[in-house]
C-alpha positions as CSV (number, residue, x, y, z in Angstrom):
1,M,16.5,-59.3,31.7
2,K,12.9,-58.0,31.5
3,I,11.7,-54.8,33.0
4,S,8.0,-54.0,33.3
5,V,7.1,-50.4,32.1
6,K,3.6,-48.9,32.3
7,I,2.8,-45.6,30.8
8,L,-0.2,-44.0,32.4
9,G,-2.3,-41.3,30.7
10,T,-5.6,-40.4,29.2
11,K,-4.0,-38.4,26.4
12,S,-2.4,-40.3,23.6
13,R,0.0,-37.5,22.7
14,Q,1.5,-37.6,26.3
15,R,1.7,-41.4,26.3
16,Y,3.5,-41.2,23.0
17,A,6.1,-38.7,24.3
18,V,6.8,-40.9,27.4
19,R,7.1,-44.0,25.2
20,R,9.7,-42.3,23.0
21,L,11.7,-41.3,26.1
22,V,11.5,-44.9,27.5
23,L,12.7,-46.3,24.1
24,M,15.6,-43.7,24.0
25,A,16.6,-44.6,27.5
26,Q,16.6,-48.3,26.5
27,T,18.9,-47.4,23.6
28,V,21.3,-45.7,26.0
29,L,21.3,-48.7,28.4
30,R,21.6,-51.4,25.7
31,P,25.4,-51.3,25.4
32,K,25.8,-52.0,29.1
33,Y,22.8,-54.4,29.3
34,P,22.5,-56.1,25.9
35,D,19.8,-58.5,27.2
36,L,17.5,-55.7,28.5
37,E,13.9,-56.2,27.4
38,L,11.2,-53.7,28.2
39,D,7.6,-54.9,28.5
40,I,5.8,-51.6,27.8
41,V,2.1,-51.3,28.4
42,E,0.0,-48.1,28.0
43,I,-2.8,-47.7,30.5
44,K,-5.4,-45.2,29.4
45,E,-8.5,-46.1,31.5
46,P,-8.9,-43.7,34.5
47,A,-9.9,-46.6,36.8
48,E,-6.7,-48.4,36.0
49,I,-4.6,-45.2,36.3
50,A,-6.1,-44.6,39.7
51,K,-4.6,-47.9,41.0
52,Y,-1.2,-46.1,40.7
53,T,-1.9,-42.4,41.1
54,P,-4.8,-39.9,41.6
55,V,-3.2,-37.6,39.0
56,M,-5.1,-37.8,35.7
57,I,-4.0,-34.6,34.0
58,A,-0.3,-35.5,33.4
59,P,1.2,-38.8,32.2
60,G,2.7,-41.2,34.7
61,L,5.4,-43.9,34.5
62,V,5.5,-47.1,36.5
63,I,8.6,-49.3,36.4
64,N,8.4,-52.8,37.9
65,E,5.2,-51.8,39.6
66,K,6.8,-48.7,41.3
67,L,5.4,-45.3,40.3
68,V,8.4,-43.2,39.5
69,Y,6.6,-40.0,38.4
70,D,3.2,-38.7,37.7
71,I,3.3,-34.9,37.3
72,W,5.4,-33.9,34.3
73,I,7.2,-35.4,31.2
74,P,10.6,-36.3,32.5
75,S,13.9,-36.0,30.7
76,K,15.6,-38.9,28.9
77,E,18.3,-38.8,31.6
78,Q,15.7,-39.2,34.4
79,V,14.2,-42.2,32.6
80,V,17.7,-43.7,32.1
81,E,18.3,-43.3,35.9
82,W,15.0,-45.0,36.8
83,L,15.5,-47.9,34.5
84,Q,19.1,-48.3,35.8
85,E,17.7,-48.4,39.4
86,A,15.1,-51.1,38.3
87,I,17.9,-53.1,36.6
88,E,20.0,-53.0,39.7
89,E,17.1,-54.1,41.9
90,V,16.4,-57.0,39.6
91,E,20.1,-58.0,39.6
92,A,20.2,-57.8,43.4
93,V,17.2,-60.1,43.8
94,S,18.6,-62.7,41.3
95,R,22.0,-63.0,43.1
């Protein structure tokens, strides 16, 4: 199962922090979903970021084309929840 993840941000340090959280969340979910694949893309151009959010000072996270946050760096638990929701949505569609 493939989940699309876009990390939005103009600052590489913030994108890196969010990427680490996403990868940690994937590790947490891997035992339950061994076929989980994340297609992670970092978006750094302001014009591309603006397609998802007007917020440019903080990193953002888009999962399966849905903006899940754009104002702070979330906790690992929050990222796990968002990925879990995306997985459930994908599974519901494929039934």
